[in-house]
C-alpha positions in Angstrom: -262.4 -69.1 -54.8 -262.4 -72.1 -56.9 -259.4 -74.2 -57.5 -258.0 -73.5 -53.9 -257.0 -76.4 -51.8 -259.1 -77.1 -48.8 -257.8 -75.9 -45.6 -256.0 -78.6 -43.6 -256.5 -78.8 -39.7 -253.6 -77.3 -37.9 -251.0 -79.7 -36.5 -251.6 -80.5 -32.8 -249.1 -79.0 -30.4 -245.9 -81.2 -30.4 -242.6 -80.8 -28.7 -239.8 -80.2 -31.1 -238.5 -83.9 -30.6 -242.1 -85.1 -31.1 -242.3 -83.2 -34.4 -239.0 -84.5 -35.5 -240.2 -88.2 -34.6 -243.3 -87.7 -36.8 -241.2 -86.2 -39.7 -238.6 -88.9 -39.6 -241.2 -91.7 -39.3 -243.0 -90.4 -42.3 -239.9 -90.1 -44.3 -239.1 -93.9 -43.4 -242.8 -94.8 -44.5 -242.2 -93.0 -47.9 -239.0 -94.7 -48.5 -240.5 -98.1 -47.7 -243.3 -97.4 -50.1 -240.7 -96.8 -52.8 -239.0 -100.1 -52.0 -242.3 -102.1 -51.9 -241.7 -105.0 -54.4 -245.3 -105.4 -55.0 -245.6 -102.0 -56.3 -242.3 -100.8 -58.0 -241.5 -101.3 -61.6 -237.6 -101.2 -61.5 -234.9 -102.1 -59.2 -233.0 -98.8 -59.5 -235.6 -96.7 -57.7 -236.0 -99.3 -54.9 -232.1 -99.5 -54.5 -231.9 -95.8 -54.1 -234.8 -95.8 -51.6 -233.1 -98.6 -49.6 -230.0 -96.6 -49.4 -231.7 -93.5 -48.4 -233.6 -95.7 -45.8 -230.4 -96.3 -43.8 -229.9 -92.5 -43.2 -233.8 -92.1 -42.6 -234.1 -94.6 -40.0 -230.8 -93.4 -38.2 -232.7 -90.0 -38.0 -235.7 -91.6 -36.7 -233.5 -93.4 -34.0 -231.8 -90.1 -33.1 -235.1 -88.1 -32.8 -236.5 -90.9 -30.5 -233.1 -90.8 -28.3 -233.5 -86.9 -28.1 -237.1 -87.5 -26.6 -235.8 -90.2 -24.2 -232.9 -87.9 -23.1 -235.3 -85.0 -22.5 -237.4 -87.0 -20.2 -240.1 -87.5 -22.7 -241.0 -91.1 -21.8 -244.6 -91.3 -23.0 -245.9 -91.3 -26.6 -249.2 -89.6 -27.0 -250.5 -91.8 -29.7 -253.6 -89.9 -30.3 -251.9 -86.5 -30.7 -249.0 -88.2 -33.0 -251.8 -90.0 -35.0 -253.6 -86.6 -35.5 -250.2 -85.0 -36.6 -249.6 -87.8 -39.2 -253.0 -87.7 -40.5 -252.6 -83.8 -41.2 -249.2 -84.7 -43.0 -250.8 -87.3 -45.3 -249.8 -90.2 -43.3 -252.7 -92.3 -44.5 -251.7 -92.1 -48.1 -248.1 -92.9 -47.3 -249.0 -95.9 -45.3 -251.3 -97.3 -48.3 -248.0 -97.5 -50.4 -246.7 -100.2 -48.0 -249.7 -102.4 -48.4 -250.1 -105.0 -51.2 -252.1 -104.0 -54.1 -255.4 -105.8 -54.7 -255.1 -109.1 -56.6 -255.3 -108.6 -60.4 -258.0 -110.4 -62.5 -255.3 -112.3 -64.5 
């Protein structure tokens, strides 16, 4: 059928704690992208994102603590990177970078 979205590859197998780390990390990236002063138009959106970042980073810390407490001492970077790519992590990361210099 035309107009359908392409099928995404399946997420790699993650523990519940690993999945939570990936989700919270991407949430932090999204918020940092909204704060990036080289990309935002106004201060209010950046302020709101900065306020939410406190909560999101606490969630990320807690997810990592759960992994550690469960004995999950290693981070399987290849698996985590695949999961983040499936969840659009590359686009989210681009928002953190400086935009190209303008011609002005």
